[in-house]
C-alpha positions in Angstrom: 22.0 -6.4 -16.6 20.8 -3.2 -18.1 23.9 -1.5 -19.6 22.1 1.5 -21.2 20.2 2.4 -18.1 21.1 5.8 -16.5 20.5 6.7 -12.9 20.2 10.1 -11.2 22.1 10.5 -8.0 20.5 12.6 -5.3 21.1 13.3 -1.6 18.7 13.9 1.3 19.3 14.6 4.9 17.1 12.9 7.5 16.1 14.9 10.5 15.6 13.2 13.9 12.5 11.1 13.7 12.5 10.9 9.9 12.0 7.5 8.3 13.0 6.3 4.9 11.4 3.1 3.4 12.7 1.5 0.3 11.2 -1.4 -1.6 11.6 -3.5 -4.7 9.0 -3.7 -7.4 7.9 -7.0 -6.0 6.0 -5.2 -3.3 3.4 -3.3 -5.4 3.5 -6.0 -8.0 2.7 -8.8 -5.6 -0.4 -10.7 -6.8 -3.3 -12.2 -4.9 -4.8 -15.5 -5.9 -7.1 -13.7 -8.4 -4.0 -12.2 -10.1 -4.6 -8.6 -9.0 -1.6 -6.5 -8.0 -1.0 -5.2 -4.5 -0.4 -1.7 -6.0 1.7 1.3 -5.0 -1.5 3.1 -4.0 -2.2 0.4 -1.3 1.4 0.6 -0.1 1.3 4.4 0.1 -2.0 4.3 2.1 -0.3 1.9 4.6 2.7 4.2 4.8 0.5 7.2 5.6 -0.5 5.4 8.9 1.3 6.2 12.1 3.7 3.5 13.4 5.8 3.5 16.6 9.0 2.8 14.7 10.5 2.0 11.3 10.6 -1.7 12.4 6.8 -1.7 13.1 6.3 0.0 9.7 8.3 -2.7 7.9 6.5 -5.4 9.8 3.1 -3.9 9.0 3.9 -3.8 5.3 5.3 -7.4 5.3 2.2 -8.6 7.1 -0.2 -6.8 4.7 1.6 -8.0 1.6 1.8 -11.6 2.7 -1.9 -11.5 3.7 -2.8 -10.1 0.3 -0.8 -12.8 -1.5 -2.5 -15.5 0.5 -2.1 -18.8 -1.4 -0.8 -17.3 -4.6 2.6 -18.2 -5.9 5.3 -15.5 -5.4 6.7 -14.6 -8.7 9.2 -11.9 -7.7 11.4 -10.9 -4.8 9.7 -8.9 -2.0 12.4 -6.7 -0.4 11.9 -3.9 2.1 14.4 -1.6 3.7 13.7 0.8 6.6 15.9 3.5 8.0 15.1 5.8 10.9 17.2 8.6 12.3 16.9 8.4 16.1 19.2 11.1 17.3 21.5 14.0 16.1 
């Protein structure tokens, strides 16, 4: 799709209890009925809260985004991925 786009490859190591959340641009760019974006700032504020598991984290984000969208038409994909290291 974007032949001249270059990506940087990096590695990270998750420690026990660490969580990694990935999302597409459709999350912060989700619009409410008035046309205002959900924003990365709102997403990060939600991610700063404490959740029991990565599953509850993803569920909370999904719920908040869908509530924000309300009756507005969805114009982009909304994709979330959560990974949690449970043990060594």
